[in-house]
C-alpha positions, -999 to +999 in steps of 0.1 A: -079+187-689-088+173-723-124+176-733-142+143-740-176+152-755-197+123-743-234+122-749-258+097-734-293+095-750-319+074-732-355+064-741-373+045-713-407+031-708-416+034-671-443+025-646-438+056-623-430+086-644-419+118-626-448+142-621-437+166-593-415+194-605-399+200-571-391+164-566-377+161-601-355+192-596-341+177-564-335+143-582-316+161-611-295+180-585-286+147-569-276+131-602-253+161-609-237+155-575-235+117-581-216+121-614-192+147-599-205+176-620-213+212-610-245+231-615-243+264-633-281+270-635-312+252-624-324+226-621-358+237-635-388+215-640-424+222-651-454+200-656-474+204-688-511+193-686-520+198-723-539+166-734-517+146-759-485+162-745-491+157-707-459+152-688-429+168-672-399+186-686-368+193-666-333+208-673-301+216-655-272+234-670-239+219-658-205+234-659-197+210-688-230+212-707-265+200-698-290+173-686-325+173-700-355+151-691-389+149-709-416+126-698-451+117-710-475+101-686-508+097-704-502+062-717-505+030-695-467+027-697-452+062-695-422+074-716-390+092-705-365+108-729-333+116-710-303+134-724-269+139-707-241+157-726-208+167-711-174+178-723-160+158-693-158+121-684-191+104-677-202+072-660-231+063-682-241+033-661-247+056-631-271+077-652-289+046-665-291+032-629-306+065-617-338+057-637-345+027-615-367+049-593-392+052-621-396+014-624-385+010-660-399-018-681-377-010-711-346+011-715-328+019-748-298+041-751-271+054-774-238+065-759-219+087-783-184+101-784-189+135-802-153+146-802-146+141-839-181+131-851-209+111-837-193+078-829-213+052-809-193+037-781-199+008-757-207+014-721-178-001-701-188-030-678 
């Protein structure tokens, strides 16, 4: 199997940010299953209640790399940063669609092919 080195980086503004570590861990595990990956470690999630940095961080190590989520929920519209990197094939639209549960009001992303550099690629329709 040839390695593909795909990296999806998402920034989203959402109405319903994740706040429950157990729920978020289960959500990440379901995403891994939905994109046909395998978990090596985790998922792990923890909530930080430090003013100015309040939010949730979660991670899962997959057989082909990682998935990381950071959220901040202090502002009226919360922010999520979501990072999926894999050495395998990836359906980026499935990942973007998985954020619908958080009621996004804005989603921005970069989809990179990191095989021989950092080349931005279009998400197939």
